[in-house]
N, C-alpha and C positions, 0 to 999 in steps of 0.2 A: 504493500500500500504506500501511496505517496500522498502526503498532506500538503496541500497548497495553502499558504497563509498569506492573506491580503490585508495590508494595513490601510485604513481609510480615515479621511476626515473631509466632509463636504465634497464628496466625489460623485454626486448624482449624474453628472454628465459623462463619466468614464466607467463606472463600476459595471454597467450592463455589458459593455463590450469585453471587459476583462473576464467576466464570469462566463460569457458565451464562448470565448476562445478556449477556456479550460474544458468546457463540455464538448468542444469540437476536437479534442485530442484523439489521436488514433491509439488510445490506451484504454483498457477496460475501465468503464465508469465505476464498476464495483470496487475497483482498487484505487479510486481517487477520492480524497476527502478534501472538501473546501471549507476553510475556516476564515471568517472575516472578523478582524479586530478593529473596532471603530474607536475614534478618539473624540467623542462628543460632537458628532455631526448635527447640524441644525437644519439640514436639507433632507431629501428623500433617499439618501444613501442606504440606510439600513432597510427601509421599506422595499427598495428595489432588490437588495441582496436576499431578502427573505423568499423571493420567488425562485432562488437557485439553491439555497442552503439553509438549514436550520441552525447551523453553528455560527451564530453571530454574538460577539461579545463586546463589552466596553472596557477599554483600558487606555491609560496614558501614563505620563504626560507627553512622551515622544515615541518615535517609531522603534527605538531599541527595546523599550519596555513592552510595546505592542507585540513585537516579534517574539520576544521571550515568553510572553504570556500565551501566545498562539501555540508555541511548541509544547508548552505544558499541557495544553488541551489535546494535542495531536496524538493519533494512534498509528501513524504511518512509520514505516522503517526509514523513509526518506522525507526530507523537508524541502519544499520549494517555496521561497518567499518572494512576493511581488508587491509592487505599488499598484494602486488602483488604475493608474493611467498606462499600465503595461498590458500588452496582448501577446499571447504565445502563438508562434506558428505551430502547425498541426503535429509535428513530430518531436517537439521538445521533450516531453515527459518520457516517451518510449526510448528515445535516444539516450537520455540521461540514465535511465534504469539499466539499459544494456551495457553502457560504458562502465558504470560502477560495478555491475555484477561480474562482467568479464575481466575487468582490469584491476579489481580490488581497490578502486579509488574511493576516497572519503568525501570528495567534493568535486564540483564541476563549475566552470565558467560557462555562461550562455552569451553568445555574441549579441550585442544590443544595437538595434537600429533606431535612430531618432526619426520620427515622422512628424510632419506638421506642414504648415502652409508658408510659402515664400522662400526667398533666397537664404535667410538666416537659419531656417530649419535644415536646409541642405548643408549649410556650413557646420551646424552642430552635429549632423550625422557623419560628415566627413571627419570632424575632429574625434568623435567618439570611436570611430573605427580603428584609430591608432592605439586605443587603450585596452582593447580586448586581451585578457589574460596577462596583463602587465601589473605592476604594483599600484597602478592607478585604478585598477578594476577590483571587483570582489566576486567571489563564488556565490552562486544563488541556489544551487542544488547540493544538499548536504545530508550525510547520514545522521539520523536523529540521535543515535547514541554518542556520536562524536560531538555533535552540537551541545548536548547536555554535559559531556565530559569536560569541555572547556568553559562551561558556564554561560554559553550563548553570547549575546551582544553585551558590551559594556554600557550600562545604562547611564553612566556619568558622561557619555559622549553622544553628540548629535552631529552628524556630518562625517567626521572621520571614524565613526564607529564601524563603518564598512571596512575600511583599511585595517583597523585593529582586529576585527573578527577574521578577516582573510589571513592575516599573519598567524594568528593563533591556531586556526583550523589546519593550516598547511604544516604546522609543526607536529601535527598528529597523523599525517599520512599524505599520500600523493593526490594531486589535483590535476585536472586537464580541462580542455575546452571542447565543446561539441560544435557541430556545423549548423544546426538549426537555430535560427535567431528568435529573439523576442523583439517586439516593437514598442517603443516608448513614445507615446503621443504627447508632444509638448504644445500642440495647437499652434496658434499664431505667436510667433516669437516677439517678446517684449524685452528690450534692453533693461528697463527698470526692474522688471520681475526677475530677470536673469541675475543681475548684480545683487539685488536684495537677497535672493536665495543663497548665492555664494557668500555674501557678507554674513548672513545668519549662521551658516555652517562654520565660518572662520572663527567664531567666538570660542569654539572648543579646540582649536588647534594647539593652544598652549598646553592644555591638559594632555592632549595626545602626545605631544613632544616630551612632556615631563615623564610620561609613562614609559617611553621607549628610549629616551635620551637624545639630546640634540645632535650627537655625533653618530647616531645609528645610520648605517648606509641606506636603508630604505627610507627613513625620514628625510635624509638629504636628497633623495630622488623625488619623493612625493612633494616636498615643499621647496626644493631648491630651484634656482633659475635654470641651470643647464639642462636638466632632464625634462622639466616641464615645458621648456621652449625649444629644445633641440633634440635631446636623446630619445624621447618617446616617439618622435616623428621621423627619426633617421635610422634607428637600430634595425638590424636584420633586413636591410634593403628597402625599408619603408620610405626612404627619402625619394625614391623614384616617383611615388604617387604625388609628392609635393609639386614636382615639375610637370606632371601630367595634368594636374588640375590647378593652375596658377591662381584663378579667381577665388576658388574655394580656399586655397592656402592663404591668400591675402586676408580673406574674411576671418579665417580661423585665428590668425595672429592678431587681428584686431580685437577679437574676443579675449584672447589670452592676455593682451596688454591691459584691457579693462579690468580683468580679474586680478592681474598683478598689481595694478595701481591701487585697487580696493584693498588688497592684502597689505600693501605697504602702509596705507592710511589707517587700517584697523589694527595692525600688529602692535602690541605693547602701547596701546593708546594712552596718552597722558592727558591731563586736564588743563592744558595750556590755553591761553587766550591770544589770538592774533588780532592786533589792533591795526586797522587800515585807515590811514589818514594822509592827505597830501600836505597838511600843515601841522607842524609840531615845532616846539622850541628848538633852537633859538629864533625861529620865526615868531613874530609878535602878533597877538590878536586874542579875541575871546575864545576861539576854538582851542588855541594853544594853551591858554591858562586853564581851561576846563580839563583838557586831557592830562596836563601835568598833575592836577589835583587828583584826577581819577587814577593815574598810575601810582601816585604816592599812596592812595588808599588801598589799592589792590596789592601793592608791595607789603604793606603792613599786615594784610591778610594772608601773606605767603602764597599769593597766586603768581604763577609763571606767566608773564606777559611779554609778548614779542611785538614791538611796534615796527611796522613797515611804512616809511615815509620818505619824503624828498629832503634833500638839503634845502635850506630856505630859498624860496623862489619869489618872495615879495620884499625881502630886506637884504641888505648887503652884509650878511653875516654867514658864518660857516660853522656847522657843528661837527662833532666827532662822527666818523663813519659808523663806528660801533661803540655804543655807550651803555654801561650797565649801572642801574640804580637799584640796588637790592636785587629783587627777583624780576626786575623789569629790564629787558634787553631792547635797545633802540637801534634800528638800522636805518641810516639816512643815505639814500641813494641819489646820485647826481641826476639832474634833468636840465634840459636846455632852456634858454630864453629867460634871463634874469628879470627883464621888465616886460615880458610878453603877457603875463597874467593880467596886468592892469589894462593893457591895450585890447585884450579880448573879452574883458568883463561884460561889455555890452552885446557881444555876439555869443548867445547862449550855447549853440551847438559847437561852435569852434572852440569855445572855452572848455566845454564838457570833454571834447576829444583831446584837447591839449592836456588837461589835468588828469584825465582818467587813464590814458593809454599807458604811460610809464608805470604808474602805480599798479595797474593790472599785471603787467609783465613781471614786475618785481615781486608782487604778492603770489602770483602763480608759481614763479620759480622757487620762492621760499617754501610753499606747500609741497612741491615735488620733492624737495630735499628734507624737509622737516615736518611733513604732514602728520606723522604719528604723534607729534608733541601737541597738536592743536585739537581741541574739542569745541571751542567757541570762537566765532569770528565777530568782532565788534567793528562797526563802521560808523564814522561820524561825518555827516554831510552827504549831499546828493552824489557827488563823485565817488566817494568811498562806498556808498550804498550800492551804486551801480556795479562797482568792482566786486563787492561782496556777493 
């Protein structure tokens, strides 16, 4: 018997296709057990699932706990765990059972195909094809006794729990990959949803690294620049596909860069404040006086403040390029046109462009280099607000 465990939460649009694909397997239905573990759905997910199985449970708070709970209810010799937006091709279960029985394997990878609408869905499918059966992937078909022997998924992790489970199960026996794929329906691609999902999982990376050690070779592959940007796509002759599909390759690296930047910004996030302002002392004015007072106040509260500003552009004075006042760090960058500001004051858009352009470039560069230090951006005035 094979127990198929599906974790769900508000999946009314996907769960039916997932369940129908299981029932369409060329494997004896008497030897298939379907278990749905829901995490507080507020839609019709459970109602739809009841049409296909009577084994529907509630468990949370994350998918690691859901999967472990599902295995505790399972009666099968083998476990296949799925997300609700995944559909199996017809031969997956039968091929998995044959391979495990004949080869004495403890687990199997299943090739994953990304389906959806538009160019970026094709890019995601192209990228995912490089990860099959690598350290970026995770087994999905597992012997139940081995699952229980290693304690299942680590419920302290969400996101990297797959990597952690894969490593521990492979320490208990051999694993391989089948040829029959599963299809992961991501629908219409959304950059915001994609980055938010990746960013959510990144929260648990530090715990995962602490568990295995930052010098661990697999950790360095999974989270390091070289393997995630080069090695995974070039090993074992896979580099040929990059040249065969240049447009998909360009799109893939665009997504990789977005995830990499998100990782840099979120990793070891500090509670610093980035203060963006074109005008700061020794420039003279009400804005400057207010910001001096604000920085003094924040310094007394032991807040880390980073001021990105210009060298004075309305008075003939010069400040230090880098000045520290307690926990406040002031960076004054050069800008052209010492008397241009007063000449452009009556020309709104010209003045806006003149004041905002440089401070935008300097603030953006600062964030690229020190983004992990910043949690709050403070802007004073219209120009700074536009930049912010």
